[in-house]
N, C-alpha and C positions, 0 to 999 in steps of 0.2 A: 692499434694507433689513435680509435679515439678515446681511450682512456687516456691516453698519453696526452693527447689535445686539452681533454676536459683539466686535468691536472694543470697545464699551463695557464689555461685559461680562467682558473679559480684562483692559482697564484695571481695572476695579473692584475685581474679583479680586485681582490682584495687589496693591494699596493696602490690601485688608482682608483680605488673608491667607485668602482662601476656596479651600479646598482641591478644591472641585468645583461647578459648576453647571449647568442643564438649563433649556432655555426650551422651551415649548410655545407656538404659535401657531395658534388653530383659528378656521374658519370654518365655523359650524354652521347648517344650514337646515332648519328642523321646519314640520312640517304634519299638524294634527290634527281630525278630525271627532268630534261626540259626538251621537247621535241618542238620545233616552229618547223610545219611544213613536213617535208622529209626530210631534214636537218636535225642530228644530234646537237643541242645548243648547250646542254649540261648535262653531265654523269659523273655523280661523286658520291663517295661513302667516307665520311670521317668520325671520329672517335675524339672527346673532349673530356678532359676531366679537371675539376677545379672546388677552390672553395671561397666560399664567402662568409664573413663575418661581422655582425652588427652589434653594436652595443650603447647601453643607454646609462647617462650619468645625468648632466642637465640638458642634454640632447643629445642626437644618434651621431655614432660613429660607425663608417661602413668602410671595408678594404675585402678586396678578393684578389685570387690569383689564380693562372690555370698550370699550377705547378704545386703540388702537396709538399714539397720540400719546404717551402716557403712560408707554410702554415703557421708555424710559430711569429714570424715576421708579420702576416696579416692579421693575427689575434691582437697584436701588440699595438699594432697601429691603427687597428678600429677603437681600442680602448683608449689610445691616449687621443683620439679626434672627440670623444663621446664627451670628454673633459673639456672641450675648448669651444664646441657650438653650443647653442640654445635653441631649446625645443620645448615641448610639452614639459608641464611640471609632474605627470605620472600617466602611466602607460599600464593596460589590463595585464596582469600576472596570471592568476590561477592555478589550477595544479597541474603537476605535472602530468605528459600521456607518456606510455610506452605501448608502440604498436608496430605492427608491421603489415602492408598491404601489397597486393602483389595483383595488376590490370594489364596483362599482356594478351589478353583476347582468347579465343580458339585456337588458331594457329599465328603461333608467335612469328614475328618478322624477319628475326633472323635465322630462320627454318626455310627463308623463300629467296633464292639466290637473286643478286641483282641482275641477271640476264634475264628472268622472267619480268623482273619490273621494266626493265627496259622494252622487252616487245609488247608488254601491255601498254605501256606509253606511245610506242611507235603507232599499234594497231588502235589505239584510239584516235591516234590523229590523222590513220589513214581513212577511217569511219567518218572521217568528219568532211571527207572530199564530196564536192557535187558541183553543178552548174553555177558558175557565178562566185564561188567562193574561194577566195585570192589569198588568204593567209589561214592556217590553220596552228592552234598551240594545244600541247596537252601538255600538263605537267604533273608529275607525281614527288610527293614527300612525304616522307614518315621520321619520327624521332623516339628512340627508346631512352627513357629518364631514369636512370638508378639516382636516388636520394637519401642520406643519413642527416638526419636533422636532430641537432644535440641544442639544449638552452640550460641557463642557471637554475630552473626550478626542477631540473633532472628529466627533462623529459628526452626520448629516444624514439623516433619515429624512422622506418624504413620505409621506403615505397619505392616501387618500378612500376612505369605505366607504359603504353606505346600508344602513339598516335598517327593516323594516316590520313592523307587526302588526295584525291584526285582532281584536278581542274581541266575542263575541255572548252574550248573558245573558238569561234569560226568567226571570220571577217569576209562580207562579202560586197564587190563594188561592183557600180553598172552606171553609166552616162553620168559619172561626177558624184553620183549618190553612194553612202555607204551605211552597209548592216551589219551590227554587232552583236551578238548574243554568247552568252556562255553558263557554265554551271559546273557546281563544286559538288564533291561527296566526301565524306569521309566521319571520321569521329574518333573514340578512345577503345582502342581493341586490338586486333591484329588482321592479318591478310583476308579474312573471310568477310570483312567491312568492302574490298576489292571485289571479291570472289562474287557478291551480292548485288552488284551494279549492273544494271543492263544497258550494258555498254552500247550495242547496235541501236537499241531503241532510244538513248538520250543523244547519240553522236548524231542520228538522222533529223532526231527534235531540233537540236541546237543548228544544225546546218541550214536546216529548213527556215528556222527562225530568223538567221541571219539574213538569207534571199529575201524572205516576206518582208521585212523592216526597208527593202528598198522600193517597195509601191506603197509604203504605209504614208499617213498624212500627217502635215503639222497640226498639232492638238488645237482646239479652243483656247482661251483665256478667259477668268471668272471664277466668282465662286459655285461651286458645282457638288451636289451629292457626289460623293467617289467611293466605292468598292475596292479595299486594298485586299490583295490576296496576300497568302499566309507569308509568301518571303517579304513583301514591302513592311507587312504589320509586323515582323520580325525586325527588321531594319530601323522602321521608325519608334519601336519599343526600347530597342535598345539602344541607338542616339539620342532620342528625344528625351526619354522615360529615366533608362537606367543610368547613365552619365549623370544625369540631375540629380540622381537617388545616390550617388557616390561620396561618403561621407566626408571627404578631403576637402569635396567641392563646398559642402553643404557647412563646413564648421570656418570656412574663409568667407565665407557669404558671400560665395560666387555663383550658388543655384538657387533656381527659381523656386527650389523644396525648401530653403532653409527658414527653419522656423514654424515649419507649415504641417508638422505630424499631427494626424487627428482631424485636419481639414478635408472636407469634400472636395476634390479636385476634378470629377469626371463622374460618368453616369454610375448609378448604381452597380449595373451589371458588370461593370469591368472591375476585371483582378486581373494584376500585373504579377509577375513572379521571376526572381532569381534562383537558381535551382541546381548547385553543382553537384548533386548528390544523382541525378538522372544517370540512369545507368547507357555506358555507349556514346553520349555524346561529344562533341569536341571540346567543349568546354568544361567536362566533369573531371572533377578530384576529390580526394577524399580527405586531403588535409590541405590547409593552405601553405604559403611559404613562411608563415610567423608558428608554425607546428599547432594550427588551431584547425579543428575538424570544420568541414564546407558543409554551412545550413543552408537549408531552402529559406529563402526570403520573401515575403510577401510585400512589395512593395506597396501596391495597391488594392486595398480590400474592401470589395463592393464601393468603389468610386470613392475610398476615403485613403490619403497617404496614409501607411501604415508603419513602413519601416525605412530606414536607410541598411546600405551597404557600409560594413565598417571591417577595421581591422584594432589593433591594438591598443594603437595610439586615440584614434577617433570614438571607440567606444568607451575609453576611460573618459575623454573630454565631453564627451556628451551626454554621459550616463546611460549607455545603453549595453545590452546583454551581445557581446562578440557574435559575430555569424560568421567568421572564417572566409572573407573577402580581401586578404591581404596577399598578393599575388606579385611574382617576380617575373622578367622575362628568363634570367637564369641566374646560375650561383653569382654571378660577376654583378646584378641587379640589387638595388634595394624594392624590397614590397612594397607595394600601391595598392591603393582602393581599388578594386576592378570587379566588373561583372564574370559572370560564369557562362549560363544558359540561360538568356531572357527571355519570358515569351508570355504573352496574352491568355490566360485561360479559357477553354470553352464555356460559350453562350447557350443559349438557349434555341438559335436559330438553323435552320437548313441553309445551305448555301443557295439552293433556288428560291428559296424565300425569301432572301435577300435580293435577289437579281429581281423578282418580280415586285419588289418594294419602290423599284427607282423606275421614273418617269422620264425622266431626260437626265443622264448623269454620265460618270465617266468608270471604267473598270482599268485600274492599274497595277501591271503585271511586275514583277520583280525588282530586285535592287540594283542602282546605277550608282549609288555614291550621294552623298550630299553634305550638307554643313548645318551644324546647329550650335546655337547660342544657350548653354544652358542657365545663363544669368537673366536674360529676358524670358528663354523659351519659345524664341522665333526660329525657324527650321527652314530648307529647302532639301528635298529629296527627288533624286531624278527614279524612273521606272525604266526599265528595260524596255516596255513597250506597254502599248493601251489600247482600249475600245471605247467607243461613244455607246451607250449604252441607251434604248429606247423602249419602252415602257417593257421593260426585262430583259430584251434581248440583244445581243451583241451585234452592233453595226459596222460602223466605219474603224478600220485598223490606224492605230496612232503611232508615231515615233516621236523621239525626243519630247517626252513629256513628263514634267516635275510638278511635284507637289509644294506648297508651303503655305504657310501659317503659323499661328502662334498656339503652343503646345496645348495650354489648358484650353483655349476656345474648341480644338480639334477634339479634346478628350471630353469636354462636356457636350459637343456635338453629335455623338456618337448615336447612331439611330438602331444600329441592330449588331451583335456578335455570333459568328457562327459556330456550330458544334465538331466543325472540320480542322484540329487543331494538327498543325504540323510543325517539327522544331527539326529541320533536317538541312540548315542553312549554313554549314561549318567555313571559319574564318576567321579572322585574326583581328584585334582590337589595337589600335594604337594610342597611347596616351605618355608618348616618350619612352614607352616600352611596348613590345608586342606580346600579347597573351592569345593562345587559342580562345576562340568563344563560338557559343552558339544560338540563335534565336528563332524567333518564331511565332505562331500562333494561329489563330483561324481566318476566314474571310471577315473584314469587318467593314460598316456602313457608316459613314460619317461625312462631314461636310467642311471643306477648304478649298483654298484657291489651286488653280490648275494653271499651267501654262508652259510655253516652250523651253528648252534649254540649247 
């Protein structure tokens, strides 16, 4: 089939003077289970096949269909649109790539019956029970994606990979107060990623934390020494640094990092990396959705802004080496510049030394969402919980605590970076489209504004 599609595409491209085209054909298998308390709210197993075609002439044209019998129509539509739109004057082309990559893990997801996935999700919800816990949610999701990528350069890349994720959440109520806590597990691979979860331990942890937050205090407000745990470090770096380093925001002048490559923006010990080649992480991939190899990018190196994340269009426009960060939610979406696994590299401090450094400050734990303006670098993030730190020791337990400030001020105020890197916080990043990502880092001590939310 692909040989026939290529002939149609090459013939149409010749007629319409199309400079470049690429074809993605995907077969996507998904399964999901959602348990709320003892109720099965979702149990699904789906298969979808589709084609997406992108063409470049004076601009991009894109068309897709979830019916391969419409492939010729999709090719012609994308190429006609390429001649009608306006876009970049040039894109990166490069050499053709022919490869085949499989990452299905040690125990393939399709070898595990959906009934076993249902029972595991039910068990997770059952384990969350505890005094005062009124709402328990356990959700399981998996995807197995086979993709054939072809382009006009002669590339032919076949990839098949699977991702899996389990999330558990508990909510406790008491005397008008609410305590919420959750945790997610997962990565790129097979069922072994689920089997390795210490389910009893983590369900007890999440349930207990939800109850403890009922008695936690409101945080103080003002500028403090703040220790971020690896999870909060990860979301801070993803949201505040990673998005600002995406070259589509840079080229539009919408990023605080625009035109600042080579400029010192943080302390010398700070190194921030985005790396899709990390084995088994939720945001890992071998090739991006433009058929380019995913490469490790050193966004900040020794405190200096070193690289942007880019795709075929922005690498050509900005004169950068392509690093394979053009990602799409599915065959039905056009690639955008996106992150993969974003993290702060290890520093030289033991975690205990970081806590001993703080006379009066806060320890902030976990990710509870937030907002970032990448144009100005201002941000606000919520933490799942916090503690007041006095003379290196944890004191008062805090709830509804948030961190805010200016990105560059916080990066320049870093006082210590730990050795204890963890990159195990799988999630989805939204930017008009959703793609799987991971993030993390070590404990980091900096100075920032703290308040309630």
